[in-house]
C-alpha positions in Angstrom: -32.6 11.0 3.1 -30.2 12.1 1.4 -27.2 10.7 -0.5 -24.5 12.9 1.4 -26.3 12.8 5.0 -26.7 8.9 4.2 -22.7 8.8 3.7 -22.1 11.1 6.6 -23.7 9.1 8.8 -22.4 6.4 7.7 -19.1 8.1 8.2 -19.9 8.9 12.4 -20.9 5.3 12.7 -17.7 3.5 11.9 -15.4 6.5 12.9 -17.5 6.5 16.8 -16.6 2.0 16.1 -13.5 2.9 16.3 -13.1 5.9 18.6 -14.8 3.2 21.0 -12.7 1.2 20.9 -9.8 3.2 21.0 -11.5 4.0 23.9 -12.2 1.3 25.6 -8.8 -0.3 25.1 -7.0 2.7 26.2 -9.3 3.0 29.6 -8.9 -0.4 30.4 -4.9 -0.1 30.0 -5.2 3.2 31.9 -7.0 1.1 34.7 -4.3 -1.7 34.8 -1.0 0.9 34.4 -2.1 3.0 37.8 -2.8 -0.6 39.3 0.8 -1.6 38.4 2.2 1.8 38.9 0.8 1.5 42.9 2.2 -2.4 43.6 5.4 -0.7 42.3 4.9 2.5 44.8 5.1 5.2 42.2 2.6 7.9 43.2 -0.3 8.1 41.0 0.5 11.7 39.7 3.7 10.9 38.2 2.2 7.5 36.5 0.5 8.9 33.3 -0.5 6.6 30.5 0.0 9.3 28.3 3.7 10.2 29.3 4.6 6.7 28.4 3.2 6.6 25.4 4.5 9.5 24.8 8.3 8.2 26.0 8.7 4.5 24.1 7.3 6.7 20.4 10.8 8.6 21.0 12.6 5.6 21.8 11.5 4.1 18.0 14.0 2.9 16.2 13.7 4.8 13.3 15.9 2.4 10.9 13.5 -0.8 11.5 10.2 1.7 10.6 12.3 3.4 7.7 12.3 -1.3 6.6 8.4 -1.3 7.6 7.7 2.0 5.6 9.3 -0.2 2.1 8.1 -3.5 3.0 4.8 -1.6 2.7 6.0 0.0 -0.4 6.5 -3.0 -1.8 3.4 -4.6 -0.3 1.3 -1.7 -3.0 3.2 -2.4 -5.6 2.9 -6.4 -5.6 -1.1 -5.5 -5.4 -0.9 -3.2 -8.1 0.8 -5.6 -10.9 -1.6 -7.9 -9.5 -4.2 -6.0 -10.8 -2.5 -5.1 -13.9 -2.7 -9.3 -14.4 -6.4 -9.0 -13.7 -7.4 -6.2 -16.4 -5.5 -7.9 -18.8 -7.5 -10.7 -20.0 -10.6 -8.1 -20.8 -8.2 -6.2 -23.7 -6.8 -3.6 -20.5 -3.1 -3.1 -20.2 -2.6 -0.1 -17.4 -0.1 1.9 -16.4 1.0 0.9 -12.7 1.8 4.4 -11.4 -1.7 4.9 -12.2 -3.0 1.6 -10.3 0.0 1.7 -7.4 -1.0 5.6 -6.5 -5.2 4.9 -6.8 -4.1 1.7 -4.4 -2.3 3.9 -2.2 -5.3 7.0 -2.4 -8.2 3.6 -1.2 -6.3 3.4 1.2 -5.9 6.9 2.3 -10.5 7.0 2.2 -10.4 3.3 4.5 -9.4 5.7 7.4 -12.2 7.5 7.0 -15.2 5.1 6.2 -14.3 1.4 6.0 -14.5 -0.7 2.6 -14.9 3.1 0.9 -11.1 2.5 -0.5 -12.7 -0.2 -2.8 -14.9 2.2 -4.1 -12.4 5.3 -4.8 -9.6 3.4 -5.7 -11.8 1.6 -8.8 -13.4 4.6 -9.5 -10.4 6.6 -9.3 -8.1 4.1 -11.6 -11.6 3.7 -14.1 -11.3 7.2 -14.6 -7.3 7.6 -15.2 -7.2 4.4 -17.6 -10.8 5.2 -19.2 -12.2 1.8 -18.1 -16.1 1.3 -17.5 -16.2 1.3 -13.9 -18.0 -1.7 -13.8 -15.1 -3.9 -15.0 -12.9 -2.5 -12.6 -15.1 -3.3 -9.5 -15.0 -6.9 -11.0 -11.5 -7.4 -10.6 -11.9 -5.8 -6.8 -14.2 -9.1 -5.8 -11.4 -11.7 -7.1 -8.3 -9.0 -5.7 -10.2 -9.0 -2.1 -10.9 -13.1 -2.8 -7.2 -14.0 -2.9 -6.8 -11.5 -0.3 -9.2 -14.0 1.9 -7.5 -17.4 0.4 -4.0 -15.5 2.0 -5.2 -14.4 5.2 -6.8 -17.8 6.0 -3.7 -19.8 5.2 -1.3 -17.5 7.4 -4.2 -18.2 10.2 -3.1 -21.9 9.3 0.3 -21.9 9.7 -0.1 -19.8 13.0 -1.9 -21.7 14.8 0.3 -25.3 13.3 3.5 -23.4 14.6 2.3 -21.6 17.7 -0.7 -23.4 18.7 1.2 -24.9 21.6 1.6 -21.2 22.4 -1.9 -20.3 22.3 -2.9 -23.0 24.1 -0.1 -22.8 26.5 -2.0 -19.1 27.6 -5.5 -20.9 27.3 -4.4 -23.8 30.0 -2.8 -20.7 32.4 -5.7 -18.4 32.6 -8.3 -20.7 33.0 -9.6 -20.2 37.0 -11.0 -23.6 36.8 -8.0 -26.8 37.1 -10.6 -29.1 35.9 -9.4 -30.8 32.0 -11.2 -30.2 29.5 -12.8 -32.6 28.5 -14.1 -33.2 32.1 -16.1 -29.8 31.7 -19.6 -29.6 31.3 -19.3 -26.6 29.0 -17.3 -29.1 26.8 -19.5 -31.7 27.0 -23.1 -29.5 26.6 -21.5 -27.4 23.8 -20.7 -31.0 22.3 -24.2 -31.9 22.9 -25.7 -28.3 21.1 -23.3 -28.9 17.9 -24.6 -33.1 17.5 -28.0 -31.7 17.8 -28.1 -29.1 15.5 -26.0 -31.5 13.1 -28.6 -34.1 13.8 -31.8 -31.5 12.9 -29.6 -30.0 9.7 -29.4 -33.5 8.3 -33.3 -34.7 9.0 -34.0 -31.5 7.7 -31.8 -30.7 4.8 -34.4 -30.8 2.0 -36.6 -27.9 3.7 -33.6 -25.6 4.0 -32.1 -26.5 1.6 -35.7 -24.3 0.3 -34.5 -21.4 2.3 -33.9 -17.9 0.7 -31.7 -18.1 3.8 -29.4 -20.9 2.9 -29.4 -20.6 -1.2 -28.1 -17.1 -0.5 -25.0 -18.8 1.3 -25.2 -21.1 -1.0 -24.4 -18.8 -3.6 -22.0 -17.1 -2.1 -19.8 -20.0 -1.5 -20.9 -21.2 -5.4 -19.4 -17.8 -6.2 -16.5 -18.5 -4.0 -15.5 -21.2 -5.7 -16.3 -20.7 -9.5 -13.7 -17.1 -8.3 -10.9 -19.4 -7.6 -11.4 -21.5 -10.1 -10.4 -18.0 -12.0 -8.0 -17.2 -11.5 -5.8 -20.4 -12.4 -7.9 -18.9 -16.1 -5.8 -16.2 -15.9 -3.1 -15.4 -18.4 -0.4 -15.0 -16.3 -2.0 -17.1 -13.6 1.8 -17.6 -11.8 2.5 -13.7 -11.2 -0.9 -13.6 -9.9 0.0 -16.3 -7.3 3.5 -15.1 -6.8 1.8 -11.2 -6.3 -0.5 -12.3 -4.0 1.9 -14.9 -1.7 4.3 -11.3 -1.6 1.7 -8.9 -1.1 1.5 -11.2 2.5 4.7 -11.7 2.9 5.8 -8.1 3.2 2.3 -7.8 5.6 4.8 -10.0 7.6 7.7 -8.5 7.5 6.1 -5.5 8.3 5.4 -6.9 12.0 8.3 -8.5 11.7 10.4 -4.8 11.5 7.8 -3.3 13.3 8.7 -5.8 16.3 12.0 -5.2 16.2 11.5 -1.5 16.5 10.1 -1.2 19.6 12.6 -2.1 22.8 10.1 -5.0 24.7 9.2 -6.4 21.4 12.6 -6.7 20.2 13.4 -10.4 21.7 10.5 -11.8 19.8 10.6 -14.7 17.1 9.6 -15.8 13.6 6.6 -17.8 15.3 5.2 -15.1 17.6 5.4 -12.4 15.2 3.5 -15.0 12.7 0.7 -14.8 15.6 1.0 -11.5 16.1 0.8 -10.9 13.1 -2.1 -13.2 12.1 -3.8 -11.1 15.7 -3.4 -7.5 14.6 -4.6 -8.5 10.7 -8.3 -9.8 12.3 -8.0 -6.7 14.0 -8.2 -4.6 10.6 -11.3 -7.7 9.2 -13.2 -5.4 12.1 -15.3 -2.8 10.4 -13.5 0.9 12.2 -12.0 3.7 10.4 -8.1 1.9 9.6 -8.9 -0.9 12.6 -8.6 1.8 14.9 -9.6 0.4 18.5 -9.6 -2.9 16.2 -6.3 -3.7 15.6 -5.0 -2.2 19.3 -7.5 -4.8 20.9 -5.9 -8.0 18.9 -2.8 -7.0 18.7 -2.4 -6.2 22.2 -4.0 -10.4 22.8 -1.7 -11.4 20.8 0.9 -9.6 22.2 0.2 -11.4 25.7 0.2 -14.6 24.2 4.4 -13.9 24.8 4.3 -12.2 28.1 5.0 -8.6 26.7 3.3 -6.6 29.7 0.5 -4.7 28.7 0.8 -1.0 28.7 3.9 -1.7 26.2 2.3 -3.9 24.1 -0.9 -0.4 24.4 2.3 1.1 23.1 3.2 -0.7 20.3 -0.3 -0.9 19.0 0.1 2.8 19.0 3.0 2.9 17.1 2.4 0.7 15.0 -1.1 2.3 14.0 0.5 6.0 13.5 3.4 4.5 11.7 1.6 2.9 9.0 -2.1 4.3 9.1 -1.0 7.1 10.3 1.6 8.7 8.9 2.1 7.1 5.6 -1.5 7.0 4.6 -2.3 10.0 5.5 0.9 11.3 3.4 0.2 8.5 0.6 -3.6 10.1 0.0 -2.3 13.1 -0.1 0.5 12.5 -2.5 -2.1 10.5 -4.6 -4.5 13.4 -4.8 -1.8 15.6 -6.4 0.0 12.9 -8.5 -2.2 11.5 -10.6 -3.8 14.3 -11.9 0.3 15.5 -13.0 0.5 12.2 -14.6 -2.2 11.6 -16.1 -2.9 15.2 -17.3 1.1 14.8 -19.4 0.4 11.3 -20.5 -3.0 13.1 -22.1 -0.8 15.8 -23.9 1.5 13.2 -25.2 -1.4 11.3 -26.7 -2.7 14.9 -29.0 0.5 16.5 -29.7 1.3 16.3 -33.1 5.0 15.6 -32.4 4.4 12.3 -31.0 
């Protein structure tokens, strides 16, 4: 099978995953919406989920959405700056404009195939800055590593700040009123974990020789080594500040987008944090731009705060289309036009006899 066919099949696979997830979410939500209409005495022909979506899109406050796009733009600028800091120890001083637009191009590529954006932006920067592509790819390992660390930090903050809300929701949703510690399933799970731990301890010498264990151990060692390498950077403080700033901007995107839509505008900072974490985890699942997976998890986060499921579905679509479709598609097309123009003028300056 040729490389082109493999790429096409991968695209169809991941695009299919995204479409399937989105279709399942829509189907479930449409059924719930029809049932609510029935209970409210609204005729089925006057109760269409797509009509509600269109109405909700038209009700969005544009001013808040402009702030969403501004926060996303700042996050890209910070990511570009952080990238330049990673390249410095290798002796390369790339242009901030090139780093910015190649990141935008990478986001655009992710809409076609998950994780393709990493390859695209590394290849584009290597081309325009004349840096060996393997050097650029190496910096992206640290880039992704810090994103994992920051995500873990925000997940921890969300559960510390809003864990009681999640626990109350789970308690309310349980069919049985039996306390968790009196549940047979709880003790069965505890027994399985204890037994598994004992097996791992007694057979640890044999387990350590397994290929799978060695790979996992290698990943952990590499992860820790990557963290240590951050603190050996010339401008480690700038790198860490950019890393935190990127995720603060992501959080503010959620805050602004919740303000933009009436049914979610009342949610406070803590609720925003939990919705942000749930929605972000939706992008971890390999589907184009988080299609379907973001919708499902953002809705789950909003359910914790008694936001109606049809309103939550509208919010997820508004946010997805505003950033993943409108911004990233427009930005990606601009990047395809601007990158050659910016670097053609730079090349002309290099060879000019008047420079």
